[in-house]
Structure formats: C-alpha cells, structure tokens
C-alpha positions in Angstrom: -21.8 6.9 -5.6 -18.4 6.9 -6.8 -16.0 8.2 -4.5 -13.0 9.9 -5.8 -9.4 10.9 -4.3 -7.8 13.8 -6.1 -4.6 14.5 -4.5 -1.4 16.6 -5.1 1.3 14.1 -5.5 2.2 10.7 -6.6 2.0 7.6 -4.2 4.9 5.7 -4.4 5.6 2.2 -3.8 5.8 1.7 -0.5 4.2 0.8 3.2 2.0 4.0 2.5 0.8 2.8 -1.2 0.0 -0.6 0.3 -2.1 0.5 3.3 -4.2 2.6 1.3 -4.1 0.0 -1.6 -6.0 -2.3 1.3 -8.0 0.5 2.7 -9.6 1.2 -1.6 -10.5 -2.8 -1.8 -11.9 -2.9 1.3 -14.0 0.1 0.6 -15.2 -1.0 -2.6 -16.4 -4.3 -1.5 -17.9 -3.2 2.1 -19.5 -0.3 -0.2 -20.7 -2.0 -2.9 -23.6 -3.3 -2.0 -24.1 0.2 -0.4 -24.2 1.7 -3.3 -20.6 3.2 -2.3 -18.0 3.2 -4.7 -15.4 2.6 -6.6 -13.2 4.3 -4.5 -10.6 5.8 -7.4 -7.7 7.9 -6.8 -6.5 11.2 -9.0 -3.2 12.1 -8.9 -1.9 15.4 -10.1 1.4 17.2 -9.9 2.6 20.8 -10.8 5.8 19.9 -12.6 6.4 23.8 -13.4 6.3 25.4 -10.1 3.2 27.2 -10.2 2.5 26.9 -6.7 -1.4 26.6 -5.5 -3.1 28.2 -8.0 -1.4 25.7 -10.6 -2.5 22.5 -8.7 -6.1 23.9 -7.7 -6.2 24.5 -11.7 -5.2 20.6 -11.7 -7.2 19.6 -9.1 -10.4 21.0 -10.6 -9.7 19.2 -13.9 -9.6 16.4 -11.7 -13.1 16.5 -10.3 -15.7 14.9 -12.0 -18.2 17.1 -12.9 -21.3 17.9 -10.5 -19.6 16.1 -7.7 -20.1 17.0 -3.7 -16.6 18.6 -3.5 -14.9 17.6 0.0 -11.6 19.6 1.0 -9.2 18.5 3.2 -8.6 21.0 5.7 -7.3 22.2 8.8 -10.0 24.7 9.4 -12.7 22.3 8.5 -15.7 20.1 10.6 -13.7 17.6 13.3 -16.5 15.0 13.0 -17.0 11.5 14.9 -16.7 8.4 12.6 -20.3 7.4 12.8 -21.1 11.2 11.8 -18.8 11.4 8.7 -20.4 8.0 7.7 -23.7 9.7 8.4 -22.3 12.9 6.1 -21.7 10.1 3.4 -24.9 8.5 3.4 -26.8 11.8 3.1 -25.0 12.5 0.3 -25.5 9.4 -1.3 -29.5 9.3 -0.5 -30.0 12.8 -2.0 -29.1 11.2 -5.2 -25.3 12.8 -5.5 -23.3 10.9 -8.3 -19.8 11.3 -7.2 -18.0 12.5 -3.8 -14.6 14.0 -4.4 -12.0 15.0 -1.7 -9.0 16.7 -2.4 -6.0 16.4 -0.7 -3.2 20.0 -1.6 -0.3 20.0 -1.8 2.2 20.6 0.4 1.5 24.5 0.8 -2.7 23.4 1.5 -5.3 23.9 -0.8 -5.6 27.2 -2.8 -8.3 29.6 -0.8 -10.5 30.5 -4.4 -11.0 26.0 -4.3 -11.4 26.1 -1.1 -13.9 28.5 -1.1 -15.7 26.3 -4.1 -16.3 23.3 -2.2 -19.0 22.1 0.0 -17.8 20.9 2.5 -14.3 21.2 4.8 -13.2 18.1 6.4 -10.5 18.4 9.3 -8.6 15.1 11.0 -7.7 17.8 13.6 -5.9 21.3 13.7 -2.6 19.7 13.0 -1.2 19.6 9.4 -0.6 15.7 7.6 1.7 15.2 4.6 -0.5 14.4 2.3 0.4 10.7 2.1 -0.9 9.7 5.9 -3.7 12.2 5.4 -4.7 9.8 2.2 -4.0 6.6 4.4 -6.4 8.1 6.9 -8.9 9.1 5.1 -9.1 5.8 2.6 -9.1 4.4 6.4 -12.3 6.2 7.2 -14.0 5.9 4.0 -13.7 1.9 4.7 -15.0 2.8 8.6 -17.9 4.6 7.4 -18.9 1.9 4.8 -18.4 -0.6 7.9 -20.2 1.7 10.2 -23.3 2.0 7.1 -23.1 -1.9 6.8 -23.8 -2.5 10.8 -20.5 -4.2 10.4 -18.5 -4.7 14.0 -15.3 -2.8 12.6 -16.0 0.3 14.4 -16.1 0.1 18.0 -17.5 2.8 20.4 
C-alpha cells in the first residue's frame, strides 16, 4: 500500500526537512517487506489566497483516486502507536492500494474535505504547525512500520 502525505505549504531546507527525510527513508526501508510504501509527499500552495476552500481543491487534486483518506484534525481520533499500526495494517490487509494523510494550512482543513475523509486522526487537542505535524506523522508512520515488523524501536 502506497502512503502519501498531502499537505498545504512547501517544506524548505532546514532541520524539519532533514528530520522528515530521515523518517521517510526509515519508513520506506522498514515498510517495503510489509507491503507498505513508498511514502511520498505532495505539497500544495494556494498562491491566490483563496483560503481553506481553495486549499481543499488543491488537496483534493493531490489525493490519489480511490485512496483511503485520513485527515489530520484536532477533533479526530486519538490513538496509541500500536492502535495506529493496526489501523494501517487493516487498510493494507483489506487490499487498499493507497493511503493518503491530509495536513491542512494555517486555518485547518475545509469542512467539506474533512467530511469526505474516511478517517480523522488527532495528535491531541493542541494545534501543531504543519511542519511539525509532518515530522510527527512521518515518525509515527515509521513507528507503525516498526511495530508491524516486530522491531524493538517502539517500547511501551
């Protein structure tokens, strides 16, 4: 199952990019044997300033057709890392070819796009800057692959 992160905003060179690139590489290496990956990033930018609805249209175009769509939203489900790993494995085992995580811009994700999602995931009730959300998501994807592989990376 291919995994995608569709996000508003461009990732610039710096510590966040280095961290995200590291976790993407780790996920791809660990996930390959598990039928997960590759992990790709799709960045969109609303240069005309159309707000959430314009961002939603750009994000919708970036989503692979037929993908499981998981929006990152503070109102979503809060899960443990093993629960997250099981959720991903369930989608993979159901034969889903693509899994897309959506990270909105400064104002969040347009309600219409959020309503179309298959699942909403939260990293808690706090709101995170989109670059940190990407880093946290890529780490959790690697952690999920590690859990599914039986690696000692995740400790309880």
